C-alpha positions as CSV (number, residue, x, y, z in Angstrom):
1,M,-119.6,10.6,57.8
2,Q,-116.9,12.0,58.5
3,Y,-114.9,12.1,61.7
4,E,-113.1,15.1,63.1
5,T,-109.6,14.7,64.3
6,V,-110.1,15.3,67.6
7,D,-106.5,16.7,69.6
8,E,-106.4,14.7,72.7
9,A,-103.5,16.5,74.1
10,K,-105.3,20.1,73.0
11,L,-108.4,19.1,74.4
12,T,-107.2,18.3,77.4
13,A,-105.0,21.8,78.4
14,Q,-108.0,23.4,77.4
15,R,-109.7,21.9,80.2
16,L,-107.1,21.8,82.5
17,R,-106.9,25.2,81.9
18,P,-108.8,26.9,84.6
19,L,-107.5,24.4,87.3
20,V,-103.7,25.9,86.6
21,L,-104.9,28.9,87.2
22,V,-106.7,29.2,89.9
23,V,-103.6,26.6,92.0
24,V,-101.6,29.6,90.7
25,A,-103.6,32.4,92.1
26,A,-103.5,30.2,95.4
27,K,-99.8,29.4,95.7
28,L,-99.2,33.1,95.1
29,A,-101.6,34.6,97.7
30,V,-101.2,31.9,100.4
31,S,-97.2,33.4,99.9
32,A,-98.2,36.8,99.9
33,L,-100.3,36.2,103.1
34,L,-97.4,34.7,104.4
35,L,-94.7,37.2,103.6
36,T,-97.1,40.1,105.3
37,T,-97.8,37.9,108.4
38,V,-93.5,37.4,108.9
39,Q,-91.9,39.6,111.4
40,F,-88.3,40.7,110.3
41,P,-86.6,40.7,114.6
42,K,-85.1,44.4,114.7
43,E,-80.9,44.7,114.2
44,V,-79.6,43.1,117.5
45,N,-75.9,44.6,118.7
46,T,-74.8,40.9,117.8
47,P,-71.3,39.9,119.4
48,E,-68.2,39.5,116.8
49,I,-66.3,36.3,116.6
50,V,-62.8,36.9,117.3
51,A,-60.2,34.3,116.4
52,L,-57.8,33.4,119.0
53,R,-54.4,32.6,117.3
């Protein structure tokens, strides 16, 4: 009987690939949601800072 050599790293990578894709997709979705809900302030006339000498 011959035993096949099992590459543990490759097997683990294949098992974790779907989880990694889900996590990356979730992070992108959260980032997109946050970017769409951020309201940037309108331009306000800010007073200029004058250096006194």
